[in-house]
C-alpha positions as CSV (number, residue, x, y, z in Angstrom):
1,M,0.1,-0.2,-0.1
2,S,1.2,3.7,-0.7
3,V,-0.3,7.1,0.2
4,D,-0.1,9.4,-2.7
5,V,-0.4,13.2,-2.9
6,Y,-3.2,13.9,-5.5
7,L,-2.8,18.0,-6.4
8,N,-5.6,19.5,-8.2
9,F,-5.3,22.7,-10.4
10,N,-7.7,24.9,-12.2
11,G,-7.0,24.4,-16.0
12,N,-3.2,24.5,-15.7
13,T,-2.1,20.9,-14.5
14,R,-0.2,20.2,-17.8
15,E,1.7,23.4,-17.3
16,A,2.5,22.6,-13.8
17,V,3.1,18.8,-14.3
18,E,5.5,20.0,-17.2
19,F,7.2,22.0,-14.8
20,Y,7.9,19.6,-12.2
21,A,8.8,17.0,-14.4
22,K,11.8,19.4,-15.8
23,V,12.7,20.4,-12.2
24,F,13.2,16.8,-10.9
25,K,14.1,15.4,-14.2
26,T,11.3,12.4,-14.3
27,E,10.2,10.9,-17.5
28,A,7.7,12.9,-19.3
29,P,4.5,12.8,-17.7
30,N,1.8,10.2,-19.4
31,I,-1.5,12.8,-19.3
32,M,-5.2,11.7,-19.8
33,T,-7.6,14.1,-20.5
34,F,-11.3,14.2,-19.6
35,G,-11.8,14.0,-23.5
36,E,-10.0,10.7,-23.4
37,S,-12.0,8.7,-20.8
38,P,-15.2,6.6,-21.8
39,Q,-18.1,9.2,-22.1
40,H,-21.4,8.4,-20.4
41,P,-24.4,9.0,-22.9
42,D,-26.5,10.6,-20.5
43,Y,-23.8,12.9,-19.2
44,P,-22.3,14.2,-22.4
45,L,-19.0,16.0,-21.7
46,P,-18.7,20.0,-22.0
47,E,-16.5,21.2,-24.5
48,E,-14.2,23.2,-22.1
49,A,-13.6,19.9,-20.1
50,K,-12.2,18.0,-23.1
51,N,-8.5,18.9,-23.2
52,L,-8.3,19.5,-19.4
53,V,-6.3,16.7,-17.8
54,M,-8.0,14.0,-15.8
55,H,-5.2,12.2,-14.6
56,T,-1.3,12.2,-14.6
57,R,1.3,11.3,-12.3
58,L,5.2,11.9,-11.8
59,N,7.7,9.8,-9.6
60,I,9.7,12.3,-7.7
61,D,12.3,10.6,-6.3
62,G,10.3,7.8,-5.1
63,S,7.1,9.3,-4.0
64,N,4.1,9.3,-6.3
65,V,2.6,12.7,-7.1
66,M,-0.6,12.8,-9.0
67,F,-2.4,15.4,-11.0
68,S,-5.2,16.8,-12.1
69,D,-7.7,19.7,-13.3
70,T,-11.0,20.6,-11.4
71,F,-13.7,19.9,-13.6
72,P,-15.8,22.9,-14.9
73,G,-18.4,23.8,-12.6
74,M,-16.4,22.3,-9.7
75,P,-15.3,24.4,-6.6
76,F,-11.5,25.4,-6.6
77,I,-10.1,26.7,-3.8
78,E,-6.1,27.3,-3.6
79,G,-4.4,25.9,-0.7
80,N,-7.4,23.1,-0.4
81,N,-6.5,21.6,-3.5
82,V,-4.6,18.4,-2.2
83,T,-6.1,14.9,-1.4
84,L,-4.0,11.9,-0.1
85,A,-4.7,8.9,-2.6
86,L,-4.6,5.2,-0.7
87,V,-3.9,2.9,-3.3
88,S,-4.0,-0.9,-2.2
89,K,-4.2,-4.5,-3.3
90,N,-6.5,-5.4,-0.7
91,M,-9.9,-4.6,-1.4
92,D,-11.2,-5.3,2.5
93,D,-8.8,-3.1,4.0
94,L,-10.0,-0.3,1.3
95,K,-13.7,-0.9,2.5
96,S,-12.4,-0.7,6.3
97,W,-10.6,2.6,5.6
98,F,-13.4,3.9,3.8
99,E,-16.3,3.0,6.6
100,Q,-13.7,4.3,9.4
101,L,-13.0,7.7,7.2
102,K,-16.6,8.4,6.4
103,D,-17.4,8.1,10.0
104,G,-18.6,12.0,10.8
105,G,-17.3,13.2,7.4
106,T,-18.5,13.4,3.8
107,V,-18.6,11.1,1.0
108,G,-17.6,12.2,-2.0
109,M,-18.3,9.3,-4.0
110,E,-19.2,6.2,-2.7
111,L,-16.8,2.9,-3.0
112,Q,-17.5,1.6,-6.4
113,E,-16.4,0.2,-9.9
114,T,-14.9,2.6,-12.7
115,F,-13.4,2.6,-15.9
116,W,-10.1,2.5,-14.2
117,S,-10.3,0.3,-11.1
118,K,-12.6,-2.4,-9.6
119,L,-13.0,-0.1,-6.4
120,Y,-12.6,3.1,-6.0
121,G,-14.2,6.2,-3.5
122,Q,-13.7,9.3,-2.5
123,V,-14.4,10.9,1.1
124,T,-13.7,13.9,3.2
125,D,-12.7,12.8,6.8
126,K,-14.2,14.5,10.0
127,F,-11.2,16.7,10.1
128,G,-11.0,18.2,6.7
129,I,-8.8,16.0,5.0
130,H,-9.7,14.7,1.3
131,W,-9.3,11.3,0.5
132,Q,-9.3,9.0,-2.6
133,L,-8.8,5.1,-2.1
134,N,-8.3,3.1,-5.4
135,Y,-7.9,-0.8,-5.6
136,D,-4.5,-1.6,-7.5
137,N,-4.5,-4.5,-9.4
138,G,-1.2,-4.6,-10.3
139,E,-2.1,-3.2,-14.0
140,M,-2.2,0.7,-12.9
141,A,-1.0,2.3,-16.2
142,M,-0.7,5.8,-14.9
């Protein structure tokens, strides 16, 4: 299991991640945009979201740092744009942690299957810390 930091930006993720890749001399980031993700026919993707970064990450001196743009219309507050991401190969642990973290907190997304993970969810705990919990089947490409 790892606990990774997840940074959100307000439309300038690509610029930020390319800057950090240069500063820390990492490999070029593999960037996935919202427009490249599978689309739900009942929820058309706004044109202004298509080129925004949905997900990318860098390995900075042994630590994963992940990045994304906020979706248009979602709140963005500089300073509150950091999330801790729990990545585990143990679904039972993820379920237990999620249940405990949501006690007194707020669920942003219930644990569920997504196109990138068999189990993923988001919760803000009672202390205001934002968490993403993600199952790692050993095939994570990004």
